[in-house]
N, C-alpha and C positions, 0 to 999 in steps of 0.2 A: 363591515364596516369599511374593505379596503375602499368600496365603489363609495359610500360618502364623503370618506377621508379626502379620496384623491382619487377618483378614477372618473368621476363624474366630475372635478372641474376643468378647465377649459385651458392647458400648462401649451406651452412653445414650444418642449421637444424636447428628446430623454434626459440634458442635462438639467433643465429646469423638473425633470420630475421626479431627480434623487435625490436636488436642492430640496425640494418641498418635504419630502420623508428624511431627510438628513441618513443620508448613505452616500456624504459625500467625505475627503478628509479631509484636515483641518492644516490650511499649509504653515510651513512653520520658518521662515525665511528673519534668516540675522550676518546680516554682511554676502556676501562669497556664497555662505549654504543656503539649500535650498531642501528642504526635504517633507516630508507625511510626519504630522504632531496625530494626530488617529483620528479618530471620528468625531464630525464636527455636533458639535451638543445641535447649534443654531436646527431648526425641524421638525418636524411632528414625531414627538415620539412614540405616539399610541400605531401611528404606522411603523416606527419602526421599529419598534419592537416586535408590532405582526408580523411584520418580513422580512426578522431573523428568525423569529419559528417556523413562518413559514416554507422557512428556507429548506430546516429541519427537515419539515415532513415532506416538502418535495420532494426530496432524493431520499427518503421509504421508497414513496406511492411513483416517483416517476422514471428508474433507475436507471431504464433506455434510454431517455432521452442523451440531447448534447449538451444541457448547460448541467446537467449529471454529472455525465463521459470529464464534461472540465475539472469539474470540481475532483473528482477523482482523482485526478494525470496530477492534479494540482499540489495532490494532496499526499502522493502515498509515501508512505516513507518518509514523513516529516513530521515535526513534531505537535504536541497538542495548540498549541499557541498558532501554527500555521494554521490550523482549521476552524480555531476561534476569527483567524485574520480573513478564510478565501471564503465561514460561510455570509460575511457582511459585503465581501464583492457577488457574492452567491445570489443573497439576498435583492442588490444594485440591481442587476441583472434579471432577473425574476422577475423584479415590477417594473423594470419598462419591456420586458417582452410582455406583460400581463396588462403593460397599454395600451404597448402596436395590437395588444386582440384587441380591444374595447373598441379602439378606436381608425385601423385599418384593416383588420378583420384576420393580420396574418400570426398562423397557426406557430408555434416555434418550435424548431425543429424537435421531433423523436417525441413530444411529449402526447398521450390518449389520450384526449377530448370525449366524455360519453356526453348524450346528447342529457335535456337535462326533460 
């Protein structure tokens, strides 16, 4: 699904990849206040849901990768809502890492890749 939906497209950079998937924040600017309101509804909902599911699976099977360690460091001792917020961030980072793997051949640090 990821190959057909996003990885086969010619996207400009990592920000374009995250925007297409809808894994970026939605800005809320009112006067002096600038903050993130949550996930943007714009983007491919199918890719967004798939990436969040893949991120949870990634944590199960790639425990020694840098991305999994980053997630564990951010969520240790945190509340359940922290884990839900950070899984979206992990999904965004994982999608960008997969895009770099497909376009440039860069394997993410610590990820074990088996031959097909």
